[in-house]
C-alpha positions as CSV (number, residue, x, y, z in Angstrom):
1,M,135.1,129.9,109.9
2,S,133.9,126.4,110.8
3,A,137.2,124.9,109.9
4,W,139.1,127.4,112.1
5,L,136.8,126.7,115.0
6,K,137.3,122.9,114.7
7,A,141.1,123.4,114.3
8,N,141.2,125.4,117.6
9,K,138.8,123.0,119.3
10,L,136.1,125.7,119.8
11,S,132.4,125.6,119.3
12,I,129.6,128.2,118.9
13,N,126.1,127.7,120.2
14,V,124.3,128.8,117.1
15,N,120.9,128.8,118.9
16,K,122.2,131.5,121.2
17,T,124.3,133.4,118.7
18,K,122.8,136.5,117.1
19,L,124.1,138.8,114.4
20,I,123.4,142.6,114.8
21,I,124.8,145.2,112.5
22,F,125.2,148.6,114.2
23,R,124.4,151.6,112.0
24,P,123.0,155.2,112.0
25,K,119.3,155.6,111.5
26,Q,119.8,157.5,108.3
27,K,121.8,154.7,106.6
28,I,119.8,151.9,104.8
29,L,121.1,148.4,105.5
30,P,122.5,146.9,102.3
31,Q,121.6,143.3,101.3
32,I,124.0,141.0,103.1
33,R,124.8,137.4,102.8
34,P,123.7,135.2,105.7
35,L,126.4,134.3,108.1
36,T,126.8,130.5,108.5
37,V,128.6,128.5,111.2
38,D,127.2,125.0,110.7
39,N,123.8,126.7,110.6
40,I,122.6,130.2,109.6
41,V,123.2,132.8,112.4
42,E,120.0,134.9,112.9
43,L,120.2,138.6,111.9
44,V,118.3,140.6,114.5
45,E,117.5,144.3,115.1
46,T,117.4,144.1,118.9
47,T,119.0,141.6,121.4
48,K,119.6,141.2,125.1
49,L,123.2,141.3,126.2
50,L,124.1,140.9,129.9
51,G,120.6,142.1,130.9
52,V,120.7,145.2,128.7
53,Y,118.6,145.4,125.5
54,I,120.6,146.9,122.6
55,D,119.4,147.7,119.1
56,Q,121.0,148.3,115.8
57,Y,121.1,152.1,116.4
58,L,122.6,151.8,119.9
59,A,119.6,153.6,121.3
60,W,118.0,152.9,124.7
61,K,114.4,152.9,123.5
62,T,113.8,149.1,123.8
63,H,115.6,148.8,127.1
64,K,113.6,151.7,128.6
65,N,110.3,150.2,127.4
66,V,111.2,146.8,129.0
67,I,112.1,148.5,132.3
68,R,109.0,150.7,132.2
69,K,106.8,147.6,131.8
70,K,108.5,145.8,134.7
71,I,108.0,148.9,136.9
72,A,104.4,149.2,135.9
73,K,103.7,145.6,137.1
74,S,105.0,146.4,140.6
């Protein structure tokens, strides 16, 4: 992967890049190898994308909780 990026004069900001594997709640996540692009890409269960929090189950629970906390402060 790193060689392909360099050949095409592209770069990835590994500090901002996250790995999320979408799956149903009933399915257990198998052991996976870490993804590396110069450094190891962090595997996360929840991440913020364009202001919306998404999780590995594609549920809205995390996003709703964050919005609820913001509203409660007002």
